[in-house]
TITITOR-849986 format. One record per residue (C-alpha): residue number from 1; x, y, z; residue in three letters. Coordinates in nm, 4 decimals. Each point is the difference from the previous one (the first is absolute). Example, Ala and Ser with C-alpha at 12.3 -4.5 7.8 and 13.67 -1.06 7.14 Angstrom:
// residues 2
+-----+----------+----------+----------+------+
! pos !       xx !       yy !       zz ! code !
+-----+----------+----------+----------+------+
!   1 !   1.2300 !  -0.4500 !   0.7800 !  ALA !
!   2 !   0.1370 !   0.3440 !  -0.0660 !  SER !
+-----+----------+----------+----------+------+
***
This chain:
// residues 91
+-----+----------+----------+----------+------+
! pos !       xx !       yy !       zz ! code !
+-----+----------+----------+----------+------+
!   1 !  -5.8400 !   2.1969 !   6.8850 !  MET !
!   2 !   0.3382 !   0.1190 !  -0.1141 !  VAL !
!   3 !   0.2946 !   0.0306 !   0.2177 !  ILE !
!   4 !   0.3104 !   0.2427 !  -0.0443 !  ILE !
!   5 !   0.2645 !  -0.1502 !   0.2238 !  GLU !
!   6 !   0.2967 !   0.2613 !   0.0432 !  VAL !
!   7 !   0.3197 !  -0.1184 !   0.1695 !  SER !
!   8 !   0.1502 !   0.2991 !   0.1776 !  LEU !
!   9 !   0.3621 !   0.0943 !  -0.0739 !  LEU !
!  10 !   0.2400 !  -0.0986 !   0.2974 !  SER !
!  11 !  -0.0037 !   0.2568 !   0.2517 !  GLY !
!  12 !  -0.3192 !   0.1809 !  -0.1071 !  PHE !
!  13 !  -0.3516 !   0.0165 !   0.1246 !  ILE !
!  14 !  -0.3238 !   0.1318 !  -0.1720 !  MET !
!  15 !  -0.1127 !   0.3497 !   0.1396 !  THR !
!  16 !  -0.3262 !   0.0341 !   0.1857 !  SER !
!  17 !  -0.0939 !   0.2786 !  -0.2441 !  ARG !
!  18 !   0.0397 !  -0.2507 !  -0.2978 !  SER !
!  19 !  -0.2120 !  -0.2413 !   0.1734 !  ARG !
!  20 !  -0.2730 !   0.2518 !   0.0600 !  MET !
!  21 !   0.0211 !   0.1201 !  -0.3653 !  LEU !
!  22 !  -0.0319 !  -0.3663 !  -0.1252 !  LEU !
!  23 !  -0.2868 !  -0.0853 !   0.2334 !  GLU !
!  24 !  -0.2000 !   0.2976 !  -0.1382 !  ASN !
!  25 !  -0.0034 !  -0.1347 !  -0.3383 !  ARG !
!  26 !  -0.3329 !  -0.1730 !  -0.0841 !  THR !
!  27 !   0.1734 !  -0.2947 !  -0.1895 !  ILE !
!  28 !   0.1852 !  -0.0832 !   0.3064 !  VAL !
!  29 !  -0.1799 !  -0.2500 !   0.2306 !  LYS !
!  30 !   0.2639 !  -0.0635 !   0.2842 !  LYS !
!  31 !   0.3683 !   0.0566 !   0.0765 !  ILE !
!  32 !   0.2119 !  -0.2207 !   0.2134 !  GLU !
!  33 !   0.3673 !   0.0559 !   0.1065 !  VAL !
!  34 !   0.1852 !  -0.3120 !   0.0987 !  LYS !
!  35 !   0.3635 !  -0.0002 !   0.0774 !  ALA !
!  36 !   0.1661 !   0.1437 !  -0.3114 !  ASN !
!  37 !  -0.2964 !  -0.0349 !  -0.2340 !  VAL !
!  38 !  -0.3036 !   0.2116 !  -0.0832 !  VAL !
!  39 !  -0.3144 !  -0.1812 !  -0.1266 !  TYR !
!  40 !  -0.2577 !   0.2215 !  -0.1788 !  ILE !
!  41 !  -0.3316 !  -0.1810 !  -0.0670 !  TYR !
!  42 !  -0.2053 !   0.1243 !  -0.2881 !  LEU !
!  43 !  -0.3666 !  -0.1014 !  -0.0696 !  GLU !
!  44 !   0.0889 !  -0.0396 !  -0.3726 !  LYS !
!  45 !   0.1997 !   0.1483 !  -0.2971 !  LEU !
!  46 !  -0.1300 !   0.1010 !  -0.3408 !  ASN !
!  47 !   0.1598 !   0.1275 !  -0.3136 !  ASP !
!  48 !   0.0480 !   0.3488 !   0.1518 !  GLU !
!  49 !   0.3613 !   0.0911 !   0.1022 !  SER !
!  50 !   0.0476 !   0.0329 !   0.3721 !  GLN !
!  51 !   0.3147 !   0.1490 !   0.1743 !  THR !
!  52 !   0.0776 !  -0.0647 !   0.3591 !  PHE !
!  53 !   0.2680 !   0.2043 !   0.1827 !  ILE !
!  54 !   0.1590 !  -0.1136 !   0.3048 !  LEU !
!  55 !   0.2086 !   0.2483 !   0.2114 !  GLN !
!  56 !   0.2737 !  -0.1779 !   0.1874 !  LEU !
!  57 !   0.2081 !   0.1361 !   0.2714 !  GLU !
!  58 !   0.3572 !  -0.1251 !   0.0576 !  GLN !
!  59 !   0.0309 !  -0.0916 !   0.3774 !  VAL !
!  60 !   0.3329 !  -0.2109 !  -0.0163 !  ILE !
!  61 !   0.2949 !   0.0735 !  -0.2353 !  GLN !
!  62 !   0.0592 !  -0.3009 !  -0.2192 !  VAL !
!  63 !   0.3115 !  -0.0441 !  -0.2085 !  LYS !
!  64 !  -0.0408 !  -0.1750 !  -0.3602 !  ASN !
!  65 !  -0.3533 !   0.0370 !   0.0008 !  LEU !
!  66 !  -0.1797 !  -0.2621 !  -0.2300 !  LYS !
!  67 !  -0.3066 !   0.0563 !  -0.1983 !  PRO !
!  68 !  -0.3206 !  -0.1213 !   0.1476 !  ALA !
!  69 !  -0.2871 !  -0.1834 !  -0.1658 !  GLY !
!  70 !  -0.3543 !   0.0827 !  -0.0760 !  ILE !
!  71 !  -0.2517 !  -0.2671 !  -0.0730 !  LYS !
!  72 !  -0.3474 !   0.0348 !  -0.1402 !  ILE !
!  73 !  -0.2287 !  -0.3025 !  -0.0168 !  TYR !
!  74 !  -0.3634 !  -0.1088 !   0.0307 !  ASP !
!  75 !  -0.0863 !  -0.1201 !   0.3382 !  TYR !
!  76 !  -0.1880 !  -0.2966 !  -0.1358 !  TYR !
!  77 !   0.2324 !  -0.0814 !  -0.2904 !  GLN !
!  78 !   0.3619 !   0.0720 !   0.1178 !  PRO !
!  79 !   0.1480 !  -0.1606 !  -0.3170 !  GLY !
!  80 !  -0.0402 !   0.3193 !  -0.2090 !  GLY !
!  81 !   0.2622 !   0.1590 !   0.2249 !  LEU !
!  82 !   0.1819 !   0.3278 !  -0.1439 !  GLN !
!  83 !   0.3318 !   0.0884 !   0.1608 !  ILE !
!  84 !   0.1787 !   0.3381 !  -0.0146 !  SER !
!  85 !   0.2940 !   0.1415 !   0.1997 !  TYR !
!  86 !   0.0746 !   0.3610 !   0.1257 !  TYR !
!  87 !   0.3030 !   0.1524 !   0.1648 !  SER !
!  88 !   0.0691 !   0.3201 !   0.1842 !  ARG !
!  89 !  -0.0124 !   0.3106 !  -0.2098 !  GLU !
!  90 !   0.3459 !   0.1231 !  -0.0804 !  GLY !
!  91 !   0.1640 !  -0.3356 !   0.0916 !  SER !
+-----+----------+----------+----------+------+
***
């Protein structure tokens, strides 16, 4: 099982529409939202390219917004961790 762990930008939440769109993908096994992190559980990945789009909604204005992390790892072998960062579009 592969986990995509998306830390949300400060002051943002994932929209319910975004969650619904993710849940409708056959590759997605489960989605959990805990505090400021979205966990997307995938049965497995292969060599085929995948794109996941999360729509976020700003609910609190935050100054000096810092990039947030995205971690991708195998649940059974978390040592192969891949980390990326994203920021708000236009910032």
